ZADO-1210 file (C-alpha; in nm, 4 decimals, padded with zeros to 6 digits):
<atoms>
<atom x="13.3563" y="10.9534" z="13.4573" code="MET" pos="1"/>
<atom x="13.0335" y="10.9511" z="13.6907" code="SER" pos="2"/>
<atom x="12.9292" y="10.7020" z="13.8545" code="VAL" pos="3"/>
<atom x="12.5309" y="10.8071" z="13.6417" code="GLU" pos="4"/>
<atom x="12.7133" y="10.8165" z="13.3224" code="ALA" pos="5"/>
<atom x="12.9214" y="10.4603" z="13.4395" code="LYS" pos="6"/>
<atom x="12.5710" y="10.2920" z="13.4725" code="TYR" pos="7"/>
<atom x="12.3927" y="10.4909" z="13.1647" code="ARG" pos="8"/>
<atom x="12.3122" y="10.1193" z="13.0821" code="VAL" pos="9"/>
<atom x="12.0557" y="10.0992" z="13.3904" code="ALA" pos="10"/>
<atom x="11.8213" y="10.3793" z="13.2574" code="SER" pos="11"/>
<atom x="11.4641" y="10.3857" z="13.2255" code="LEU" pos="12"/>
<atom x="11.2656" y="10.5743" z="13.0319" code="TYR" pos="13"/>
<atom x="10.8928" y="10.6613" z="13.2197" code="VAL" pos="14"/>
<atom x="10.6199" y="10.7426" z="12.9974" code="GLY" pos="15"/>
<atom x="10.2743" y="10.8675" z="12.9797" code="ASP" pos="16"/>
<atom x="10.3076" y="11.0446" z="13.3398" code="LEU" pos="17"/>
<atom x="10.0560" y="11.2448" z="13.5096" code="HIS" pos="18"/>
<atom x="10.1210" y="11.6407" z="13.5163" code="ALA" pos="19"/>
<atom x="10.1202" y="11.6102" z="13.8819" code="ASP" pos="20"/>
<atom x="10.4262" y="11.3868" z="13.9404" code="VAL" pos="21"/>
<atom x="10.7218" y="11.4888" z="14.0937" code="THR" pos="22"/>
<atom x="11.0700" y="11.3292" z="14.0950" code="GLU" pos="23"/>
<atom x="10.9833" y="11.2538" z="14.4633" code="ASP" pos="24"/>
<atom x="10.7060" y="11.0442" z="14.3918" code="LEU" pos="25"/>
<atom x="10.9099" y="10.8305" z="14.1259" code="LEU" pos="26"/>
<atom x="11.1995" y="10.8335" z="14.3955" code="PHE" pos="27"/>
<atom x="10.9337" y="10.6516" z="14.6313" code="ASN" pos="28"/>
<atom x="10.8148" y="10.4156" z="14.3825" code="LYS" pos="29"/>
<atom x="11.1033" y="10.2762" z="14.2313" code="PHE" pos="30"/>
<atom x="11.3717" y="10.3014" z="14.5042" code="SER" pos="31"/>
<atom x="11.1714" y="10.0272" z="14.6556" code="ALA" pos="32"/>
<atom x="11.3183" y="09.7396" z="14.4014" code="VAL" pos="33"/>
<atom x="11.6991" y="09.9225" z="14.4291" code="GLY" pos="34"/>
<atom x="11.9264" y="10.1870" z="14.5092" code="PRO" pos="35"/>
<atom x="11.8107" y="10.4914" z="14.2809" code="VAL" pos="36"/>
<atom x="12.1039" y="10.7576" z="14.1468" code="LEU" pos="37"/>
<atom x="11.8950" y="10.9992" z="13.9699" code="SER" pos="38"/>
<atom x="11.5596" y="11.0865" z="13.8243" code="ILE" pos="39"/>
<atom x="11.4355" y="11.3846" z="13.6414" code="ARG" pos="40"/>
<atom x="11.1130" y="11.4724" z="13.5224" code="VAL" pos="41"/>
<atom x="11.1269" y="11.6172" z="13.1708" code="CYS" pos="42"/>
<atom x="10.9559" y="12.0060" z="13.1687" code="ARG" pos="43"/>
<atom x="10.8915" y="12.2671" z="12.9537" code="ASP" pos="44"/>
<atom x="11.1816" y="12.5275" z="12.9961" code="LEU" pos="45"/>
<atom x="10.9286" y="12.8379" z="13.0252" code="ALA" pos="46"/>
<atom x="10.6598" y="12.7242" z="13.2126" code="THR" pos="47"/>
<atom x="10.8233" y="12.4222" z="13.4220" code="ARG" pos="48"/>
<atom x="10.5169" y="12.2489" z="13.3575" code="ARG" pos="49"/>
<atom x="10.5625" y="11.8479" z="13.2938" code="SER" pos="50"/>
<atom x="10.5895" y="11.6542" z="12.9692" code="LEU" pos="51"/>
<atom x="10.4477" y="11.3445" z="13.0572" code="GLY" pos="52"/>
<atom x="10.7550" y="11.1744" z="13.1077" code="TYR" pos="53"/>
<atom x="11.0821" y="11.1438" z="13.2379" code="ALA" pos="54"/>
<atom x="11.4231" y="10.8965" z="13.3599" code="TYR" pos="55"/>
<atom x="11.5160" y="10.6477" z="13.6178" code="VAL" pos="56"/>
<atom x="11.8613" y="10.5832" z="13.7163" code="ASN" pos="57"/>
<atom x="11.9183" y="10.2608" z="13.8684" code="PHE" pos="58"/>
<atom x="12.2228" y="10.1972" z="14.0026" code="LEU" pos="59"/>
<atom x="12.2254" y="09.8547" z="13.9252" code="GLN" pos="60"/>
<atom x="12.0958" y="09.7032" z="13.5956" code="LEU" pos="61"/>
<atom x="11.8882" y="09.4196" z="13.7463" code="ALA" pos="62"/>
<atom x="11.7166" y="09.6386" z="13.9448" code="ASP" pos="63"/>
<atom x="11.6233" y="09.8635" z="13.6391" code="ALA" pos="64"/>
<atom x="11.4861" y="09.5194" z="13.4659" code="GLN" pos="65"/>
<atom x="11.3469" y="09.3984" z="13.7473" code="LYS" pos="66"/>
<atom x="11.1148" y="09.7752" z="13.7394" code="ALA" pos="67"/>
<atom x="11.0237" y="09.7024" z="13.4121" code="LEU" pos="68"/>
<atom x="10.9468" y="09.3464" z="13.4640" code="ASP" pos="69"/>
<atom x="10.7222" y="09.4133" z="13.7750" code="THR" pos="70"/>
<atom x="10.5851" y="09.7841" z="13.7339" code="MET" pos="71"/>
<atom x="10.5033" y="09.8371" z="13.3509" code="ASN" pos="72"/>
<atom x="10.1698" y="09.9993" z="13.3740" code="PHE" pos="73"/>
<atom x="10.1291" y="10.0487" z="13.7094" code="ASP" pos="74"/>
<atom x="09.9140" y="10.3256" z="13.7771" code="LEU" pos="75"/>
<atom x="10.0539" y="10.6674" z="13.9303" code="ILE" pos="76"/>
<atom x="09.7957" y="10.9736" z="14.0154" code="GLN" pos="77"/>
<atom x="09.5672" y="10.7026" z="13.8166" code="GLY" pos="78"/>
<atom x="09.7049" y="10.6819" z="13.5253" code="LYS" pos="79"/>
<atom x="09.9192" y="10.3909" z="13.4207" code="PRO" pos="80"/>
<atom x="10.2850" y="10.4320" z="13.3100" code="ILE" pos="81"/>
<atom x="10.4745" y="10.2978" z="13.0190" code="ARG" pos="82"/>
<atom x="10.8491" y="10.1546" z="13.0769" code="LEU" pos="83"/>
<atom x="11.1288" y="10.1356" z="12.8456" code="MET" pos="84"/>
<atom x="11.5028" y="10.1230" z="12.8331" code="TRP" pos="85"/>
<atom x="11.5716" y="10.4506" z="12.7710" code="SER" pos="86"/>
<atom x="11.7449" y="10.4190" z="12.4662" code="GLN" pos="87"/>
<atom x="12.0430" y="10.7145" z="12.3626" code="ARG" pos="88"/>
<atom x="12.1922" y="10.5164" z="12.0269" code="ASP" pos="89"/>
<atom x="12.0399" y="10.7846" z="11.7752" code="ALA" pos="90"/>
<atom x="12.0800" y="10.4776" z="11.4960" code="TYR" pos="91"/>
<atom x="11.8477" y="10.2327" z="11.6422" code="LEU" pos="92"/>
<atom x="11.5949" y="10.4980" z="11.7256" code="ARG" pos="93"/>
<atom x="11.6121" y="10.5921" z="11.3478" code="LYS" pos="94"/>
<atom x="11.7489" y="10.3037" z="11.1575" code="SER" pos="95"/>
<atom x="11.3879" y="10.1000" z="11.2096" code="GLY" pos="96"/>
<atom x="11.5330" y="09.7917" z="11.2769" code="ILE" pos="97"/>
<atom x="11.2703" y="09.5650" z="11.4807" code="GLY" pos="98"/>
<atom x="11.0007" y="09.8360" z="11.4429" code="ASN" pos="99"/>
<atom x="10.6621" y="09.7475" z="11.3637" code="VAL" pos="100"/>
<atom x="10.3688" y="09.9476" z="11.2376" code="PHE" pos="101"/>
<atom x="10.0138" y="09.8360" z="11.3584" code="ILE" pos="102"/>
<atom x="09.6791" y="09.9849" z="11.2550" code="LYS" pos="103"/>
<atom x="09.3405" y="09.8787" z="11.2690" code="ASN" pos="104"/>
<atom x="09.3313" y="09.8618" z="11.6261" code="LEU" pos="105"/>
<atom x="09.0091" y="09.8228" z="11.7861" code="ASP" pos="106"/>
<atom x="08.9689" y="10.1376" z="12.0643" code="ARG" pos="107"/>
<atom x="08.9683" y="09.8967" z="12.3239" code="SER" pos="108"/>
<atom x="09.3169" y="09.7887" z="12.3066" code="ILE" pos="109"/>
<atom x="09.5975" y="10.0474" z="12.5349" code="ASP" pos="110"/>
<atom x="09.9324" y="10.0241" z="12.6100" code="ASN" pos="111"/>
<atom x="09.9161" y="09.7146" z="12.8323" code="LYS" pos="112"/>
<atom x="09.6715" y="09.5083" z="12.6201" code="ALA" pos="113"/>
<atom x="09.9356" y="09.5762" z="12.2911" code="LEU" pos="114"/>
<atom x="10.2743" y="09.4534" z="12.4949" code="TYR" pos="115"/>
<atom x="10.0909" y="09.1626" z="12.6247" code="ASP" pos="116"/>
<atom x="09.9660" y="09.0595" z="12.2494" code="HIS" pos="117"/>
<atom x="10.3278" y="09.0985" z="12.0914" code="PHE" pos="118"/>
<atom x="10.5558" y="09.0737" z="12.4021" code="SER" pos="119"/>
<atom x="10.5767" y="08.6927" z="12.3250" code="ALA" pos="120"/>
<atom x="10.7239" y="08.7295" z="11.9879" code="PHE" pos="121"/>
<atom x="11.0887" y="08.8763" z="12.1392" code="GLY" pos="122"/>
<atom x="11.1957" y="09.1436" z="12.4069" code="LYS" pos="123"/>
<atom x="10.9898" y="09.5014" z="12.3638" code="ILE" pos="124"/>
<atom x="11.2532" y="09.7911" z="12.3872" code="LEU" pos="125"/>
<atom x="10.9277" y="09.9752" z="12.3302" code="SER" pos="126"/>
<atom x="10.5642" y="10.0259" z="12.2592" code="SER" pos="127"/>
<atom x="10.2959" y="10.2845" z="12.1863" code="LYS" pos="128"/>
<atom x="09.9351" y="10.2805" z="12.0978" code="VAL" pos="129"/>
<atom x="09.9004" y="10.6568" z="11.9449" code="MET" pos="130"/>
<atom x="09.6140" y="10.8502" z="12.1103" code="SER" pos="131"/>
<atom x="09.4767" y="11.1960" z="12.1770" code="ASP" pos="132"/>
<atom x="09.1848" y="11.2940" z="12.4180" code="ASP" pos="133"/>
<atom x="08.9578" y="11.0959" z="12.2999" code="GLN" pos="134"/>
<atom x="09.1389" y="10.7976" z="12.2739" code="GLY" pos="135"/>
<atom x="09.3341" y="10.5477" z="12.0879" code="SER" pos="136"/>
<atom x="09.3752" y="10.6695" z="11.7628" code="LYS" pos="137"/>
<atom x="09.3501" y="10.3271" z="11.6231" code="GLY" pos="138"/>
<atom x="09.7323" y="10.2609" z="11.5398" code="TYR" pos="139"/>
<atom x="10.0563" y="10.1368" z="11.7519" code="ALA" pos="140"/>
<atom x="10.4534" y="10.0754" z="11.6951" code="PHE" pos="141"/>
<atom x="10.6603" y="09.7929" z="11.8422" code="VAL" pos="142"/>
<atom x="10.9996" y="09.8513" z="11.8447" code="GLN" pos="143"/>
<atom x="11.1923" y="09.4702" z="11.9638" code="PHE" pos="144"/>
<atom x="11.5185" y="09.4031" z="12.0271" code="GLN" pos="145"/>
<atom x="11.6032" y="09.2077" z="11.6814" code="SER" pos="146"/>
<atom x="11.4534" y="09.2066" z="11.3400" code="GLN" pos="147"/>
<atom x="11.3620" y="08.8220" z="11.2978" code="SER" pos="148"/>
<atom x="11.1225" y="08.9229" z="11.6651" code="ALA" pos="149"/>
<atom x="10.9700" y="09.1299" z="11.4536" code="ALA" pos="150"/>
<atom x="10.9535" y="08.9387" z="11.1228" code="ASP" pos="151"/>
<atom x="10.7743" y="08.6940" z="11.3793" code="ARG" pos="152"/>
<atom x="10.5163" y="08.9500" z="11.4890" code="ALA" pos="153"/>
<atom x="10.4280" y="09.0058" z="11.1139" code="ILE" pos="154"/>
<atom x="10.4058" y="08.6784" z="10.9977" code="GLN" pos="155"/>
<atom x="10.1758" y="08.5521" z="11.3605" code="GLU" pos="156"/>
<atom x="09.9861" y="08.8910" z="11.3564" code="MET" pos="157"/>
<atom x="09.8663" y="09.0264" z="11.0272" code="ASN" pos="158"/>
<atom x="09.5332" y="08.9676" z="10.9272" code="GLY" pos="159"/>
<atom x="09.4269" y="08.8651" z="11.2865" code="ARG" pos="160"/>
<atom x="09.1525" y="08.9511" z="11.4503" code="MET" pos="161"/>
<atom x="09.2495" y="09.1191" z="11.7790" code="LEU" pos="162"/>
<atom x="08.8970" y="09.2575" z="11.9735" code="HIS" pos="163"/>
<atom x="08.6549" y="09.2406" z="11.6652" code="HIS" pos="164"/>
<atom x="08.9148" y="09.4157" z="11.4452" code="CYS" pos="165"/>
<atom x="09.1435" y="09.2615" z="11.1636" code="LYS" pos="166"/>
<atom x="09.4794" y="09.3989" z="11.2230" code="VAL" pos="167"/>
<atom x="09.7422" y="09.4809" z="10.9695" code="PHE" pos="168"/>
<atom x="10.1043" y="09.4130" z="11.1106" code="VAL" pos="169"/>
<atom x="10.3698" y="09.5508" z="10.8812" code="GLY" pos="170"/>
<atom x="10.7534" y="09.6246" z="10.8570" code="ARG" pos="171"/>
<atom x="10.7795" y="10.0188" z="11.0095" code="PHE" pos="172"/>
<atom x="10.8589" y="10.2477" z="10.6850" code="LYS" pos="173"/>
<atom x="11.0896" y="10.5519" z="10.7748" code="THR" pos="174"/>
<atom x="10.9448" y="10.8855" z="10.6055" code="ARG" pos="175"/>
<atom x="11.2043" y="10.8503" z="10.3446" code="GLN" pos="176"/>
<atom x="11.0916" y="10.5391" z="10.2304" code="ASP" pos="177"/>
<atom x="10.7411" y="10.6231" z="10.2364" code="ARG" pos="178"/>
<atom x="10.8113" y="10.8906" z="10.0264" code="GLU" pos="179"/>
<atom x="11.0242" y="10.7079" z="09.7910" code="ALA" pos="180"/>
<atom x="10.7068" y="10.4581" z="09.7360" code="GLU" pos="181"/>
<atom x="10.5076" y="10.7522" z="09.6389" code="LEU" pos="182"/>
<atom x="10.7250" y="10.9037" z="09.3946" code="ARG" pos="183"/>
<atom x="10.7209" y="10.5774" z="09.2324" code="ASN" pos="184"/>
<atom x="10.3883" y="10.5362" z="09.2747" code="LYS" pos="185"/>
<atom x="10.3430" y="10.8939" z="09.1163" code="ALA" pos="186"/>
<atom x="10.5646" y="10.7479" z="08.7799" code="ARG" pos="187"/>
<atom x="10.3349" y="10.4722" z="08.7216" code="GLU" pos="188"/>
<atom x="09.9754" y="10.5892" z="08.7817" code="PHE" pos="189"/>
<atom x="09.6757" y="10.3984" z="08.6396" code="THR" pos="190"/>
<atom x="09.4374" y="10.6038" z="08.8128" code="ASN" pos="191"/>
<atom x="09.3359" y="10.9503" z="08.6284" code="VAL" pos="192"/>
<atom x="09.1073" y="11.2251" z="08.7493" code="TYR" pos="193"/>
<atom x="08.8754" y="11.4619" z="08.5581" code="ILE" pos="194"/>
<atom x="08.7385" y="11.7875" z="08.6192" code="LYS" pos="195"/>
<atom x="08.5643" y="12.1071" z="08.4297" code="ASN" pos="196"/>
<atom x="08.3207" y="11.9244" z="08.2896" code="PHE" pos="197"/>
<atom x="07.9291" y="12.0014" z="08.2131" code="GLY" pos="198"/>
<atom x="07.6356" y="11.8201" z="08.4459" code="ASP" pos="199"/>
<atom x="07.4968" y="11.6532" z="08.1582" code="ASP" pos="200"/>
<atom x="07.8179" y="11.4009" z="08.2106" code="MET" pos="201"/>
<atom x="07.7543" y="11.0702" z="08.2922" code="ASP" pos="202"/>
<atom x="07.9674" y="10.7357" z="08.3137" code="ASP" pos="203"/>
<atom x="07.9079" y="10.5939" z="07.9646" code="GLU" pos="204"/>
<atom x="08.0027" y="10.8891" z="07.8156" code="ARG" pos="205"/>
<atom x="08.3072" y="10.9242" z="07.9895" code="LEU" pos="206"/>
<atom x="08.3830" y="10.5844" z="07.8859" code="LYS" pos="207"/>
<atom x="08.3418" y="10.6876" z="07.5171" code="GLY" pos="208"/>
<atom x="08.5857" y="10.9674" z="07.5649" code="VAL" pos="209"/>
<atom x="08.8650" y="10.7828" z="07.7596" code="PHE" pos="210"/>
<atom x="08.8432" y="10.4128" z="07.6138" code="SER" pos="211"/>
<atom x="09.0450" y="10.5036" z="07.3489" code="LYS" pos="212"/>
<atom x="09.3432" y="10.5291" z="07.4940" code="TYR" pos="213"/>
<atom x="09.3643" y="10.1992" z="07.6467" code="GLY" pos="214"/>
<atom x="09.1454" y="09.9227" z="07.8684" code="LYS" pos="215"/>
<atom x="08.9542" y="10.1097" z="08.1416" code="THR" pos="216"/>
<atom x="08.8650" y="09.8961" z="08.4464" code="LEU" pos="217"/>
<atom x="08.6368" y="10.1801" z="08.6420" code="SER" pos="218"/>
<atom x="08.4710" y="10.4862" z="08.4815" code="VAL" pos="219"/>
<atom x="08.2994" y="10.6910" z="08.7653" code="LYS" pos="220"/>
<atom x="08.1327" y="11.0777" z="08.7052" code="VAL" pos="221"/>
<atom x="08.1094" y="11.1897" z="09.0929" code="MET" pos="222"/>
<atom x="07.6944" y="11.2943" z="09.1432" code="THR" pos="223"/>
<atom x="07.4815" y="11.4942" z="09.4038" code="ASP" pos="224"/>
<atom x="07.2079" y="11.3839" z="09.6052" code="SER" pos="225"/>
<atom x="07.0015" y="11.4509" z="09.2640" code="SER" pos="226"/>
<atom x="07.2068" y="11.2528" z="09.0454" code="GLY" pos="227"/>
<atom x="07.3481" y="11.5110" z="08.8501" code="ARG" pos="228"/>
<atom x="07.7370" y="11.5442" z="08.7743" code="SER" pos="229"/>
<atom x="07.9733" y="11.7569" z="09.0369" code="LYS" pos="230"/>
<atom x="08.2032" y="11.8285" z="08.7230" code="GLY" pos="231"/>
<atom x="08.4830" y="11.6111" z="08.7863" code="PHE" pos="232"/>
<atom x="08.5120" y="11.1900" z="08.8090" code="GLY" pos="233"/>
<atom x="08.7530" y="10.9347" z="08.7857" code="PHE" pos="234"/>
<atom x="08.8336" y="10.7008" z="08.5043" code="VAL" pos="235"/>
<atom x="09.0846" y="10.3692" z="08.5767" code="SER" pos="236"/>
<atom x="09.3064" y="10.2202" z="08.2966" code="PHE" pos="237"/>
<atom x="09.4573" y="09.8662" z="08.3322" code="GLU" pos="238"/>
<atom x="09.8229" y="10.0108" z="08.2435" code="SER" pos="239"/>
<atom x="09.9720" y="10.3213" z="08.3045" code="HIS" pos="240"/>
<atom x="10.1137" y="10.3835" z="07.9754" code="GLU" pos="241"/>
<atom x="09.7410" y="10.3853" z="07.8425" code="ALA" pos="242"/>
<atom x="09.6679" y="10.6565" z="08.1607" code="ALA" pos="243"/>
<atom x="09.9989" y="10.8449" z="08.0331" code="LYS" pos="244"/>
<atom x="09.8361" y="10.8902" z="07.7119" code="ARG" pos="245"/>
<atom x="09.5215" y="11.0210" z="07.7974" code="ALA" pos="246"/>
<atom x="09.6372" y="11.2692" z="08.0189" code="VAL" pos="247"/>
<atom x="09.9502" y="11.3991" z="07.7530" code="GLU" pos="248"/>
<atom x="09.6478" y="11.4340" z="07.4769" code="GLU" pos="249"/>
<atom x="09.3404" y="11.5171" z="07.7146" code="MET" pos="250"/>
<atom x="09.4511" y="11.7516" z="07.9635" code="ASN" pos="251"/>
<atom x="09.3079" y="12.1329" z="07.8054" code="GLY" pos="252"/>
<atom x="09.0623" y="11.9593" z="07.5492" code="GLN" pos="253"/>
<atom x="08.7238" y="12.0781" z="07.5081" code="ASP" pos="254"/>
<atom x="08.4486" y="11.9279" z="07.6060" code="ILE" pos="255"/>
<atom x="08.1463" y="12.0955" z="07.5105" code="ASP" pos="256"/>
<atom x="08.2998" y="12.4167" z="07.5082" code="GLY" pos="257"/>
<atom x="08.5086" y="12.3989" z="07.8700" code="GLN" pos="258"/>
<atom x="08.8675" y="12.2504" z="07.8436" code="PRO" pos="259"/>
<atom x="08.8759" y="11.9602" z="08.0596" code="LEU" pos="260"/>
<atom x="09.2003" y="11.9146" z="08.3559" code="PHE" pos="261"/>
<atom x="09.3503" y="11.5477" z="08.2987" code="VAL" pos="262"/>
<atom x="09.6130" y="11.4335" z="08.5603" code="GLY" pos="263"/>
<atom x="09.6754" y="11.1688" z="08.7359" code="ARG" pos="264"/>
<atom x="09.4355" y="11.0802" z="09.0326" code="ALA" pos="265"/>
<atom x="09.6433" y="11.1182" z="09.3767" code="GLN" pos="266"/>
<atom x="09.5081" y="11.0245" z="09.7073" code="LYS" pos="267"/>
<atom x="09.4773" y="11.2732" z="09.9934" code="LYS" pos="268"/>
<atom x="09.8159" y="11.1553" z="10.1089" code="VAL" pos="269"/>
<atom x="09.9996" y="11.1579" z="09.8493" code="GLU" pos="270"/>
<atom x="09.8817" y="11.5312" z="09.8097" code="ARG" pos="271"/>
<atom x="09.9702" y="11.6358" z="10.1775" code="GLN" pos="272"/>
<atom x="10.3521" y="11.4231" z="10.1267" code="ALA" pos="273"/>
<atom x="10.3881" y="11.6840" z="09.7984" code="GLU" pos="274"/>
<atom x="10.3290" y="11.9507" z="09.9809" code="LEU" pos="275"/>
<atom x="10.4774" y="11.8831" z="10.2717" code="LYS" pos="276"/>
<atom x="10.7909" y="11.7684" z="10.1126" code="GLN" pos="277"/>
<atom x="10.7666" y="12.1219" z="09.8577" code="MET" pos="278"/>
<atom x="10.7231" y="12.2998" z="10.1767" code="PHE" pos="279"/>
<atom x="11.0391" y="12.2117" z="10.3529" code="GLU" pos="280"/>
<atom x="11.1747" y="12.2536" z="10.0338" code="GLN" pos="281"/>
<atom x="11.0612" y="12.6266" z="10.0537" code="LEU" pos="282"/>
<atom x="11.1576" y="12.6669" z="10.4271" code="LYS" pos="283"/>
<atom x="11.5514" y="12.5651" z="10.3081" code="LYS" pos="284"/>
<atom x="11.5255" y="12.8284" z="10.0405" code="GLU" pos="285"/>
<atom x="11.4615" y="13.0931" z="10.2888" code="ARG" pos="286"/>
<atom x="11.6635" y="13.0283" z="10.5416" code="PHE" pos="287"/>
<atom x="11.9365" y="13.0478" z="10.2738" code="ARG" pos="288"/>
<atom x="11.8181" y="13.3922" z="10.2651" code="GLY" pos="289"/>
<atom x="11.6812" y="13.3253" z="09.8839" code="CYS" pos="290"/>
<atom x="11.4340" y="13.6470" z="09.8068" code="PRO" pos="291"/>
<atom x="11.0885" y="13.5334" z="09.7813" code="GLY" pos="292"/>
<atom x="10.9323" y="13.2061" z="09.6502" code="VAL" pos="293"/>
<atom x="10.9094" y="13.1497" z="09.2315" code="LYS" pos="294"/>
<atom x="10.6331" y="12.9696" z="09.1246" code="LEU" pos="295"/>
<atom x="10.6342" y="12.8359" z="08.7253" code="TYR" pos="296"/>
<atom x="10.2996" y="12.8736" z="08.5957" code="ILE" pos="297"/>
<atom x="10.2765" y="12.6870" z="08.2504" code="LYS" pos="298"/>
<atom x="09.9551" y="12.6006" z="07.9939" code="ASN" pos="299"/>
<atom x="09.8294" y="12.9915" z="07.9929" code="LEU" pos="300"/>
<atom x="09.6294" y="13.1433" z="07.7480" code="ASP" pos="301"/>
<atom x="09.7141" y="13.3667" z="07.4932" code="ASP" pos="302"/>
<atom x="09.4922" y="13.6258" z="07.6587" code="THR" pos="303"/>
<atom x="09.6317" y="13.6471" z="07.9762" code="ILE" pos="304"/>
<atom x="09.8935" y="13.9325" z="08.0611" code="ASP" pos="305"/>
<atom x="10.0910" y="14.0264" z="08.3759" code="ASP" pos="306"/>
<atom x="09.7912" y="14.1963" z="08.5349" code="ASN" pos="307"/>
<atom x="09.5636" y="13.9081" z="08.4794" code="THR" pos="308"/>
<atom x="09.8078" y="13.7374" z="08.6292" code="LEU" pos="309"/>
<atom x="09.8641" y="13.9384" z="08.9291" code="ARG" pos="310"/>
<atom x="09.4705" y="13.9888" z="08.9715" code="LYS" pos="311"/>
<atom x="09.4324" y="13.6048" z="08.9899" code="GLU" pos="312"/>
<atom x="09.7057" y="13.5567" z="09.2542" code="PHE" pos="313"/>
<atom x="09.6738" y="13.8462" z="09.4738" code="SER" pos="314"/>
<atom x="09.4494" y="13.7055" z="09.6890" code="SER" pos="315"/>
<atom x="09.6626" y="13.4313" z="09.8552" code="PHE" pos="316"/>
<atom x="09.9624" y="13.7047" z="09.9596" code="GLY" pos="317"/>
<atom x="10.2124" y="13.9519" z="09.8851" code="SER" pos="318"/>
<atom x="10.3760" y="13.9359" z="09.5384" code="ILE" pos="319"/>
<atom x="10.6802" y="14.1145" z="09.4645" code="SER" pos="320"/>
<atom x="10.7032" y="13.9812" z="09.0666" code="ARG" pos="321"/>
<atom x="10.4446" y="13.8862" z="08.7879" code="VAL" pos="322"/>
<atom x="10.5796" y="13.7778" z="08.4401" code="LYS" pos="323"/>
<atom x="10.4249" y="13.6535" z="08.1214" code="VAL" pos="324"/>
<atom x="10.7067" y="13.5419" z="07.9041" code="MET" pos="325"/>
<atom x="10.6823" y="13.7072" z="07.5624" code="GLN" pos="326"/>
<atom x="10.7901" y="13.6461" z="07.1591" code="GLU" pos="327"/>
<atom x="10.7651" y="13.9506" z="06.9629" code="GLU" pos="328"/>
<atom x="10.4858" y="14.0640" z="07.1758" code="GLY" pos="329"/>
<atom x="10.2775" y="13.7120" z="07.1806" code="ARG" pos="330"/>
<atom x="10.2861" y="13.5138" z="07.5028" code="SER" pos="331"/>
<atom x="10.5138" y="13.2002" z="07.4906" code="LYS" pos="332"/>
<atom x="10.2116" y="13.0195" z="07.7364" code="GLY" pos="333"/>
<atom x="10.4162" y="13.0154" z="08.0488" code="PHE" pos="334"/>
<atom x="10.5350" y="13.3048" z="08.3281" code="GLY" pos="335"/>
<atom x="10.6205" y="13.2817" z="08.6920" code="LEU" pos="336"/>
<atom x="10.4849" y="13.4828" z="08.9967" code="VAL" pos="337"/>
<atom x="10.6801" y="13.5390" z="09.3217" code="CYS" pos="338"/>
<atom x="10.5636" y="13.5367" z="09.6102" code="PHE" pos="339"/>
<atom x="10.7385" y="13.6858" z="09.9974" code="SER" pos="340"/>
<atom x="10.7008" y="13.3389" z="10.1520" code="CYS" pos="341"/>
<atom x="10.6674" y="13.0220" z="10.1504" code="PRO" pos="342"/>
<atom x="10.3406" y="12.9576" z="10.2872" code="GLU" pos="343"/>
<atom x="10.1677" y="13.1973" z="10.0469" code="GLU" pos="344"/>
<atom x="10.2954" y="13.0236" z="09.7598" code="ALA" pos="345"/>
<atom x="10.1817" y="12.7219" z="09.8791" code="ILE" pos="346"/>
<atom x="09.8343" y="12.8182" z="09.9041" code="ARG" pos="347"/>
<atom x="09.8604" y="12.9323" z="09.5792" code="ALA" pos="348"/>
<atom x="09.9642" y="12.5901" z="09.4422" code="MET" pos="349"/>
<atom x="09.7454" y="12.3831" z="09.6368" code="ALA" pos="350"/>
<atom x="09.4202" y="12.5996" z="09.4984" code="GLU" pos="351"/>
<atom x="09.5079" y="12.7531" z="09.1623" code="MET" pos="352"/>
<atom x="09.6529" y="12.4111" z="08.9991" code="ASN" pos="353"/>
<atom x="09.3989" y="12.2840" z="08.7613" code="GLY" pos="354"/>
<atom x="09.1583" y="12.6211" z="08.7771" code="ARG" pos="355"/>
<atom x="09.0853" y="12.6877" z="08.4430" code="VAL" pos="356"/>
<atom x="09.1990" y="13.0689" z="08.3517" code="LEU" pos="357"/>
<atom x="09.0662" y="13.2295" z="08.0770" code="GLY" pos="358"/>
<atom x="09.0046" y="12.8825" z="07.8304" code="SER" pos="359"/>
<atom x="09.3062" y="12.6608" z="07.9845" code="LYS" pos="360"/>
<atom x="09.3651" y="12.4951" z="08.2833" code="PRO" pos="361"/>
<atom x="09.7128" y="12.5966" z="08.4999" code="LEU" pos="362"/>
<atom x="09.9785" y="12.4061" z="08.5589" code="ASN" pos="363"/>
<atom x="10.1581" y="12.5252" z="08.8607" code="ILE" pos="364"/>
<atom x="10.5317" y="12.4472" z="09.0342" code="ALA" pos="365"/>
<atom x="10.7985" y="12.5271" z="09.1605" code="LEU" pos="366"/>
<atom x="11.0651" y="12.7062" z="08.9850" code="ALA" pos="367"/>
<atom x="11.3993" y="12.5457" z="09.0610" code="GLN" pos="368"/>
<atom x="11.6954" y="12.7656" z="09.1452" code="ARG" pos="369"/>
<atom x="11.9877" y="12.7291" z="08.9488" code="HIS" pos="370"/>
</atoms>
């Protein structure tokens, strides 16, 4: 076993480095507190440019601790560095134990201020205000050494005013947890999205159409600056059962000669999550060598044939196959469109789902492979 491997516990991560910071500069900085075994500035393999972080390995754990306590947020080349223990345990990094998510942060709060506000609750393994070229994005992450410290931080800091902003502080949720919540929310929706009605629709008339399915909490037709309907709106029901009945019975129904699209109202984050999940699934299928990506098109008008369907979808990419399913020469109301790559299929789904073709709004899903 090498000396460095033996003392791996004394390794520090150094983040937010200026692009010009070198190993020599870091060695001069950190050797002031004790013997340094090695320093590595992480660089792009092709360009050899710094990636903005490095690892410093001390001979003694006490020296690493001293550097962490006395040098965190010191300026190097005009930028405050961010120090934390090098966490090589992948389970601890990904488990969410001790992790806290903070949002609605005042843009003036930087990494040092974040650390100062939260270090009172326990030992911090890492903390980071997320930022871009314009500065703070208004949210951050803090990982405590223990879950009890994280719980104290949530209890004490959630809803507190920090620099004129009331912050939200909660338990960090993994992507899998967030996706599971979105799926559960989808099964228990109460908000309904309606589109494809005329410009003479107003709130009262829309309420009259949908209130027969259950008690409505709010009804809103979206209008332009002159007060005219934009052709879409939202109905919020008191119960999921009422919303579900409204979608099942009203989707495709005619209002003033136009077929409505009625579906579950989704927030932008839900739509993005669904598209992302679908895109990942499509990429896996392509990796396995599956030829093409098939979309299942439902609620087809009786007049739609293969040529019409191909014409409507061909603008999104290369189509290898189109088929409207028939029985005794009549459309069965559904069909398949096969694209050559996932990106084209995703684009088609995003833009064509709910669009009226003939006299009916399309319902599009990824065709499952068996």
